[in-house]
Each structure stands twice: as C-alpha cells, then as structure tokens.
N, C-alpha and C positions, 0 to 999 in steps of 0.2 A: 553206310555212311554209319558214323555213330550213333543214331536215333532210330536205325532200325529197329521196328521191336523185335526180337527174340535174340538181338545180336548181342552176347555173353558180353561181360565186364567185370571187374576189380567186385563192385558192391552186390553183385547177383553171387559171386562165389562168396563173399563172404557172408552171405544170406544163408548158401545152401550150409555151409561150414559152421556154425554158427546151429542151424538145425540139427545138421549130426551131432555136433560134440553134445548141446543140450538131450538129446535124444538119447546116447550111448552112457553118460552118464545117469539121469533119469532111471532108466530102464535095466543096465548093465553096472551099476554102481548103486544110484539109491536100492532101488526095490531089491534087486538082487542082493542086499547088505541088508536090509532090514526085515523083508517079507519072503524071503528065498522067492526061486524063480520054478520051484518044484510045491509050491504051497497051491491052496484053489486062488486065495488070496493077491499071491504075488502073480500069479499066472492070467488073473482078472484085471490086474492097476495095467500090469505091460503092455495085455492086449487092447486094453482102451488108450495107452497113450498111445502105442502104435496105430491105432487110427484113428486118432487125434492126428499125428506127426505124418500118416498118407495123407492125410486129408488137406493137411499146412501145403505140402508139395505139391498136388494136386490141383489145388488154385493159385498158390504160386505160381507155377508153372502156365498155367491158363490168365492169368493176368502180366504175368511178361512176350507170352508170344502173340496172344490176339491182339488185331488191329483194334484201334482206340474210337474208328471211327471216321469213315471219307467223305469228304463233299462231294453228291454224289453230282459227274462231270455233266450232268446234263441240268443241273442248279440252275433256275434264273428268278429272283427276285419278282415278286410280282404285284409291280408296279399297281395296278387297278383296281389289289384289294386294299380299300380303304376300308373297309372294316373290320381289317387281320393288318392294324400296320406294323409293319418290319420294329421288331422290340430291341432296343441295345442300351443296357442300363446306363452307360456315361456317354450316351448322345441324347439331344434332345429330339423328340419329333419321331419321324418312321424315316430319316435319313437311310437309305442306300447301303450297306456296307460291301466293299470293295478290297479284296487283300493284296495292294501292289506287291508284294513276293510271291501267292499264286498267283495272281494274275486272273482272279476269277472274283466272283462276290461272294460273300458269306453269310450262310441263311442263320438265323437268329441262334445266339447261344454257340456259336462257333465261334474259333481262336484260333490264331496263328502262333503253332510251336515254332520255336527259334532251332531247340535244340531235335527239333524231328525234322523240319525245315518242310512243314506245311501245317494245314486247317485243320482241325480237328472238333468232332458233333460237341457239342455240349462238354467243352473242354473244363474239365475240373483243376488239374494241376500234370507237370511232366516230374515223373517219380523217379530220380537215381536207383533207387534200390528194385526196380522192376525195367532199369531203363526201358520205361515207355510213359505215354502219355495217358493218364486216368480220364478218359472220356466215354460218351455210351456207352461202346459196346462193352467198353469191359469194367465199367464203374461198379456193375451188382458182385462183379467176380472178386475184382479188388477188396471192396469190402469184405467178404464171405473168410477173404483170406485172411485179413485184419480182425477178423471175429474171431477165428479157427483158432489163429495166433496170441490171443488173449487166453481164451480160453485154455490152451494150451499150459502156457507159461505158468498160469494159476494152479494149473493142475499141477505140472512140473517143480515148482515152490513146496507144495503140500508136501510132494512125496519125498522131493531134498531134507526136508523141513524136518521134515517124519524119523527119514533115515539117521541125522545126527543126534536127534534125539534119543532114538534109540541105541546109538553107538555111542551117545556120551560115558558108560559103565566103564565100555569097553577101550577108551580114550587109548591105551596104551597100547594095544591090538593094531589100532586103524592107524596110527601113526608111523607104523612099520610099514606100510606099503604105499600106495603114492594116491589111495581110494580120497586122504584128505583134499590134497592138492587138486583132485579131478572137481572135486564139490564144491570148493571153495572157488577154484575159477567159472563154474557152472552157476555160483551165486552172484557172481562180480558180473556175468554177463548178463541174468536173469532180472535181476533188481530193475536199470535202469531202462531193458526191454520191454521189461512189464508197464515200466508208468507209460513210459513212450507210447508200446503201442495203444494201452487205455485212451491214455488223451487222446490219441490219432481215433479212436471209436468214437468216444462221446462227440470228439469235433465234429465227425461225417453223420452223426444220429442227428445232433445238433440242425445240419445244414440241412438233410431231408427232411424232415419235418416241416422246413419253409420253403423246399423246394428250390434247394440255390443249390449251387458251385462256390469253389474257392475262391475263385475269379469275381464270383458276379455278386459273394459277399462282401469283398471289396471294393470292389466298382460303388456296390449298395450304400456303401458307409459313405463313399462321397455325395452318390444322387443326393443321400437321404440331409448329409448336413446343405447342400445347395438348395435340396427345397426347403428344410426349416427356415436357410436363409433370408428365402421367397414368401415365406409365409405359407407355403403350401403342407403335403402331409404327402411322403413317400411310402408307395404300398410297391411290395414286389412283385411284377407283371407276369409272373408264374405262380406262384404260391394260390394253389386250389385247394388250400384246404389241410388237416395234417391228416385225415384218410384216407383223400385222395393222390397228396405228394408223397404217401407210403407206397399206393398202390404204383404209381408211375417210375418207381424204380424197378418193379418187380417185376413191371410189363415191359416199359423202356419203350415208351411210346414213341412212333414218327410218324406225322400228317403230311403227307404231299397234296397238293391242290393240283389243276390239271394244266396249271401253268409251271408246273414244277417248285413251285413255293415248298418251302419245308419248315416245319413246327415241330418241335422237340420239348414235352411233359417230363 
C-alpha cells in the first residue's frame, strides 16, 4: 500500500536528490573553490559538512522507515477509571473513542490516518516527504532530522556565500565553467528550503512547549472558541508545564493500566 512506512515515493527521491546536490555543490564546488580541499580549513569545513549531511541522511532514513506507533491489539478503554477520564479535545466529557474504519477503540491522542489506513498513536500529521505518519514512535527522530537539516542548510549557505564573495574578483574565470550554474541552482534550492525548515522547526518547538500535536492544536482552537462562548476557560489536558513537556518528548512516555488503558504524555 502507498501508505506503508518505508515505501519509496517521488517526494522521498526528491529529498535525497536535494541532499545529494547540495552536498556535492557545497563541498566540491564552494569549499573546493574557496578554501581548497588540500588546506586545513578546507578539510575541516568539508568534514564538518559531511558529518552533518550523514546525520541528515541517517535521521531521515529512521523517520521514513520507523513505524509511527500502532494501537496495541489488546487495548480496551478503562470504563471504570472515572478518576482518569478518556480525553478527546474535540469531544465533551469522557466519550469512548471507537474507530469505525479500524474496528477497534482508539486510545487518547490516537487518530486514524486516511493515507496509512490505520490509527496512529499520538499522531501529529502525515508527511508526504517521508511517506509516513509522524507519531509517537518517530516524532523525536523526525524533529532531530529537521534540526540537522536547518543547521546544514545555514552552514551550506554560509559556505556558498563565502565562495561567491571570494570568486568575485575572478568572475571571468568562474564563468568559463559550470561552477556558477551549480552554485546559482544550489542557492535557488537552499533559500526557500532553509526558510521552510526553520518555520517548521519553530512551529514544532512551539507545540512541544505546550505538549500538543498539530492535530490537537487545530482541535484546541475550536475547543477554546467553544469554551469562551460558554464562559469557561480552556486548558489543554496534556500540558504538564514547559519542563515536563520537554522531558516527555525525550522519553516518549506510555502508561498502561491493568485493563490495557493507554495514556501517552
């Protein structure tokens, strides 16, 4: 099926091609033309950027191939647990959450993905660039990939700008080969890519500080509106405070009760 994690698609090939092109242009055109690959400065920058590119590829592969989180087959809602009601932001009270498409109950924070055709634990969104959902099991690695990609993009832009400034006095020599074309295309790729990745990273940092997913953010907007309309104050049920919210991402906590009730913080 098209939604199966790890299934190679055109967007995945596009990401890999972009990483390869930016890496080649940065190291073998920008660094080689500016600092040279035989100097200490050139080798150091080439090695540092290579390490960043390798980290991007490794974390990207993990985000693509790792299962985002499946609902345990034995999961049943704890209907007797009145002290810990089943939360769903877009519903009132402790309604039991049943997925008609999967034919089983959904734990708190789980949602059905129409692309993957199954329920995903703590689903954030379905990302076409990894052909996978971003959920409980791969959210951390997805965020680390975006962080590495932002750092690598800024680093590449610094090296390319430095190369252009250095080669300006030798403009005639540079125009005689394909270096200028490669750098221009790389810049065209990097500018919107760096902006988009930076916005994405900032958005997820904002969500993490409130212990929200993208889905819960949009559901919370409506819940807040309904609460204010009724004269009440809305509070996100999974907000544990800034520090605990940060820690919860690092440890990806799941709690089970004796009756298989599942709660994800």
